[in-house]
C-alpha positions as CSV (number, residue, x, y, z in Angstrom):
1,M,-16.6,68.8,-25.5
2,M,-13.7,66.7,-26.6
3,K,-14.2,63.8,-28.9
4,D,-13.2,60.4,-27.5
5,R,-10.1,59.1,-29.3
6,T,-8.7,55.7,-29.3
7,H,-5.2,55.1,-28.0
8,D,-4.0,54.3,-31.5
9,E,-5.4,57.6,-32.8
10,A,-3.7,59.5,-30.0
11,M,-0.4,57.8,-30.6
12,A,-0.7,58.4,-34.4
13,E,-0.9,62.1,-33.6
14,V,2.2,61.9,-31.4
15,Y,4.1,60.2,-34.2
16,R,2.9,62.7,-36.8
17,E,4.0,65.6,-34.6
18,D,7.3,64.1,-33.5
19,P,8.7,61.6,-36.1
20,A,12.0,61.6,-34.2
21,Y,10.2,60.1,-31.2
22,A,8.7,57.5,-33.5
23,M,12.2,56.5,-34.7
24,Q,13.5,56.3,-31.1
25,L,10.6,54.2,-30.0
26,L,11.1,51.7,-32.9
27,N,14.8,51.5,-32.0
28,S,14.0,50.8,-28.4
29,I,11.5,48.1,-29.3
30,L,13.9,46.5,-31.7
31,E,16.6,46.4,-28.9
32,D,14.1,44.6,-26.6
33,G,13.1,42.2,-29.4
34,D,9.3,42.3,-28.7
35,Q,7.7,41.6,-32.0
36,G,4.1,42.1,-30.7
37,E,5.0,45.6,-29.4
38,L,6.8,46.4,-32.7
39,L,3.7,45.5,-34.8
40,I,1.5,47.7,-32.5
41,A,3.8,50.6,-33.0
42,L,4.0,50.1,-36.8
43,R,0.2,49.9,-37.0
44,Q,-0.1,53.2,-35.1
45,M,2.6,54.8,-37.3
46,A,0.9,53.6,-40.4
47,K,-2.1,55.6,-39.2
48,A,0.1,58.6,-38.6
49,F,1.7,58.4,-42.1
50,G,-1.5,58.5,-44.1
51,G,-3.1,55.2,-43.1
52,V,-2.5,51.7,-44.3
53,P,-3.7,52.3,-47.9
54,A,-1.2,55.2,-48.3
55,V,1.7,53.3,-46.7
56,A,0.9,50.2,-48.8
57,A,1.0,52.2,-52.0
58,Q,4.3,53.9,-51.0
59,S,5.8,50.5,-50.0
60,H,4.5,48.7,-53.0
61,L,2.6,46.2,-50.8
62,N,-1.0,45.1,-51.2
63,P,-3.1,46.9,-48.6
64,T,-4.8,43.6,-47.5
65,Q,-1.4,42.0,-47.1
66,L,-0.1,45.0,-45.1
67,Y,-3.1,44.8,-42.7
68,R,-2.3,41.1,-42.2
69,T,1.4,41.8,-41.8
70,L,0.7,44.4,-39.1
71,S,-1.9,42.3,-37.3
72,P,-1.1,40.9,-33.9
73,E,-0.4,37.5,-35.6
74,G,1.7,39.2,-38.3
75,N,5.2,38.2,-39.0
76,P,6.7,40.7,-41.5
77,A,9.4,39.6,-43.8
78,L,12.5,41.7,-43.7
79,S,11.8,43.1,-47.2
80,S,8.2,44.1,-46.1
81,F,9.5,45.7,-42.9
82,S,12.1,47.6,-44.8
83,A,9.6,48.8,-47.3
84,I,7.1,49.9,-44.6
85,L,9.9,51.9,-42.8
86,K,10.9,53.5,-46.1
87,A,7.4,54.6,-46.8
88,M,7.5,56.4,-43.4
89,G,10.9,58.0,-44.2
90,M,12.9,55.6,-42.1
91,R,15.3,52.7,-42.7
92,L,16.9,49.8,-40.9
93,S,20.5,50.0,-39.9
94,V,23.0,47.8,-38.1
95,Q,24.9,49.0,-35.0
96,F,27.5,47.3,-32.7
97,M,26.1,46.3,-29.4
98,H,29.6,46.6,-28.0
99,P,32.7,48.3,-29.4
100,P,34.3,46.2,-32.1
101,G,37.3,44.3,-30.8
102,G,36.3,44.9,-27.2
103,V,38.1,48.3,-27.1
104,A,36.1,51.1,-25.4
């Protein structure tokens, strides 16, 4: 008999098994600009990457603060967001939305 798993636990397993998918998902969410969706994905990914305490330690953030940052009402500072991504082996980058100078 299969143990019931939460959606977060199921997604954490997907991210653990396919980190490239996790990265693509974050990029897609960042393009859409949905902060609520971003925080949900980061919470699930924190679970995948050892849990909030482990991610907090690697990102040099207080675990309580990290829980707050990743809560539905959270509003992570850029420095925190970068540190969280770094703890998961990812980083922020900047890309052109359109070719520079309008040349295709």
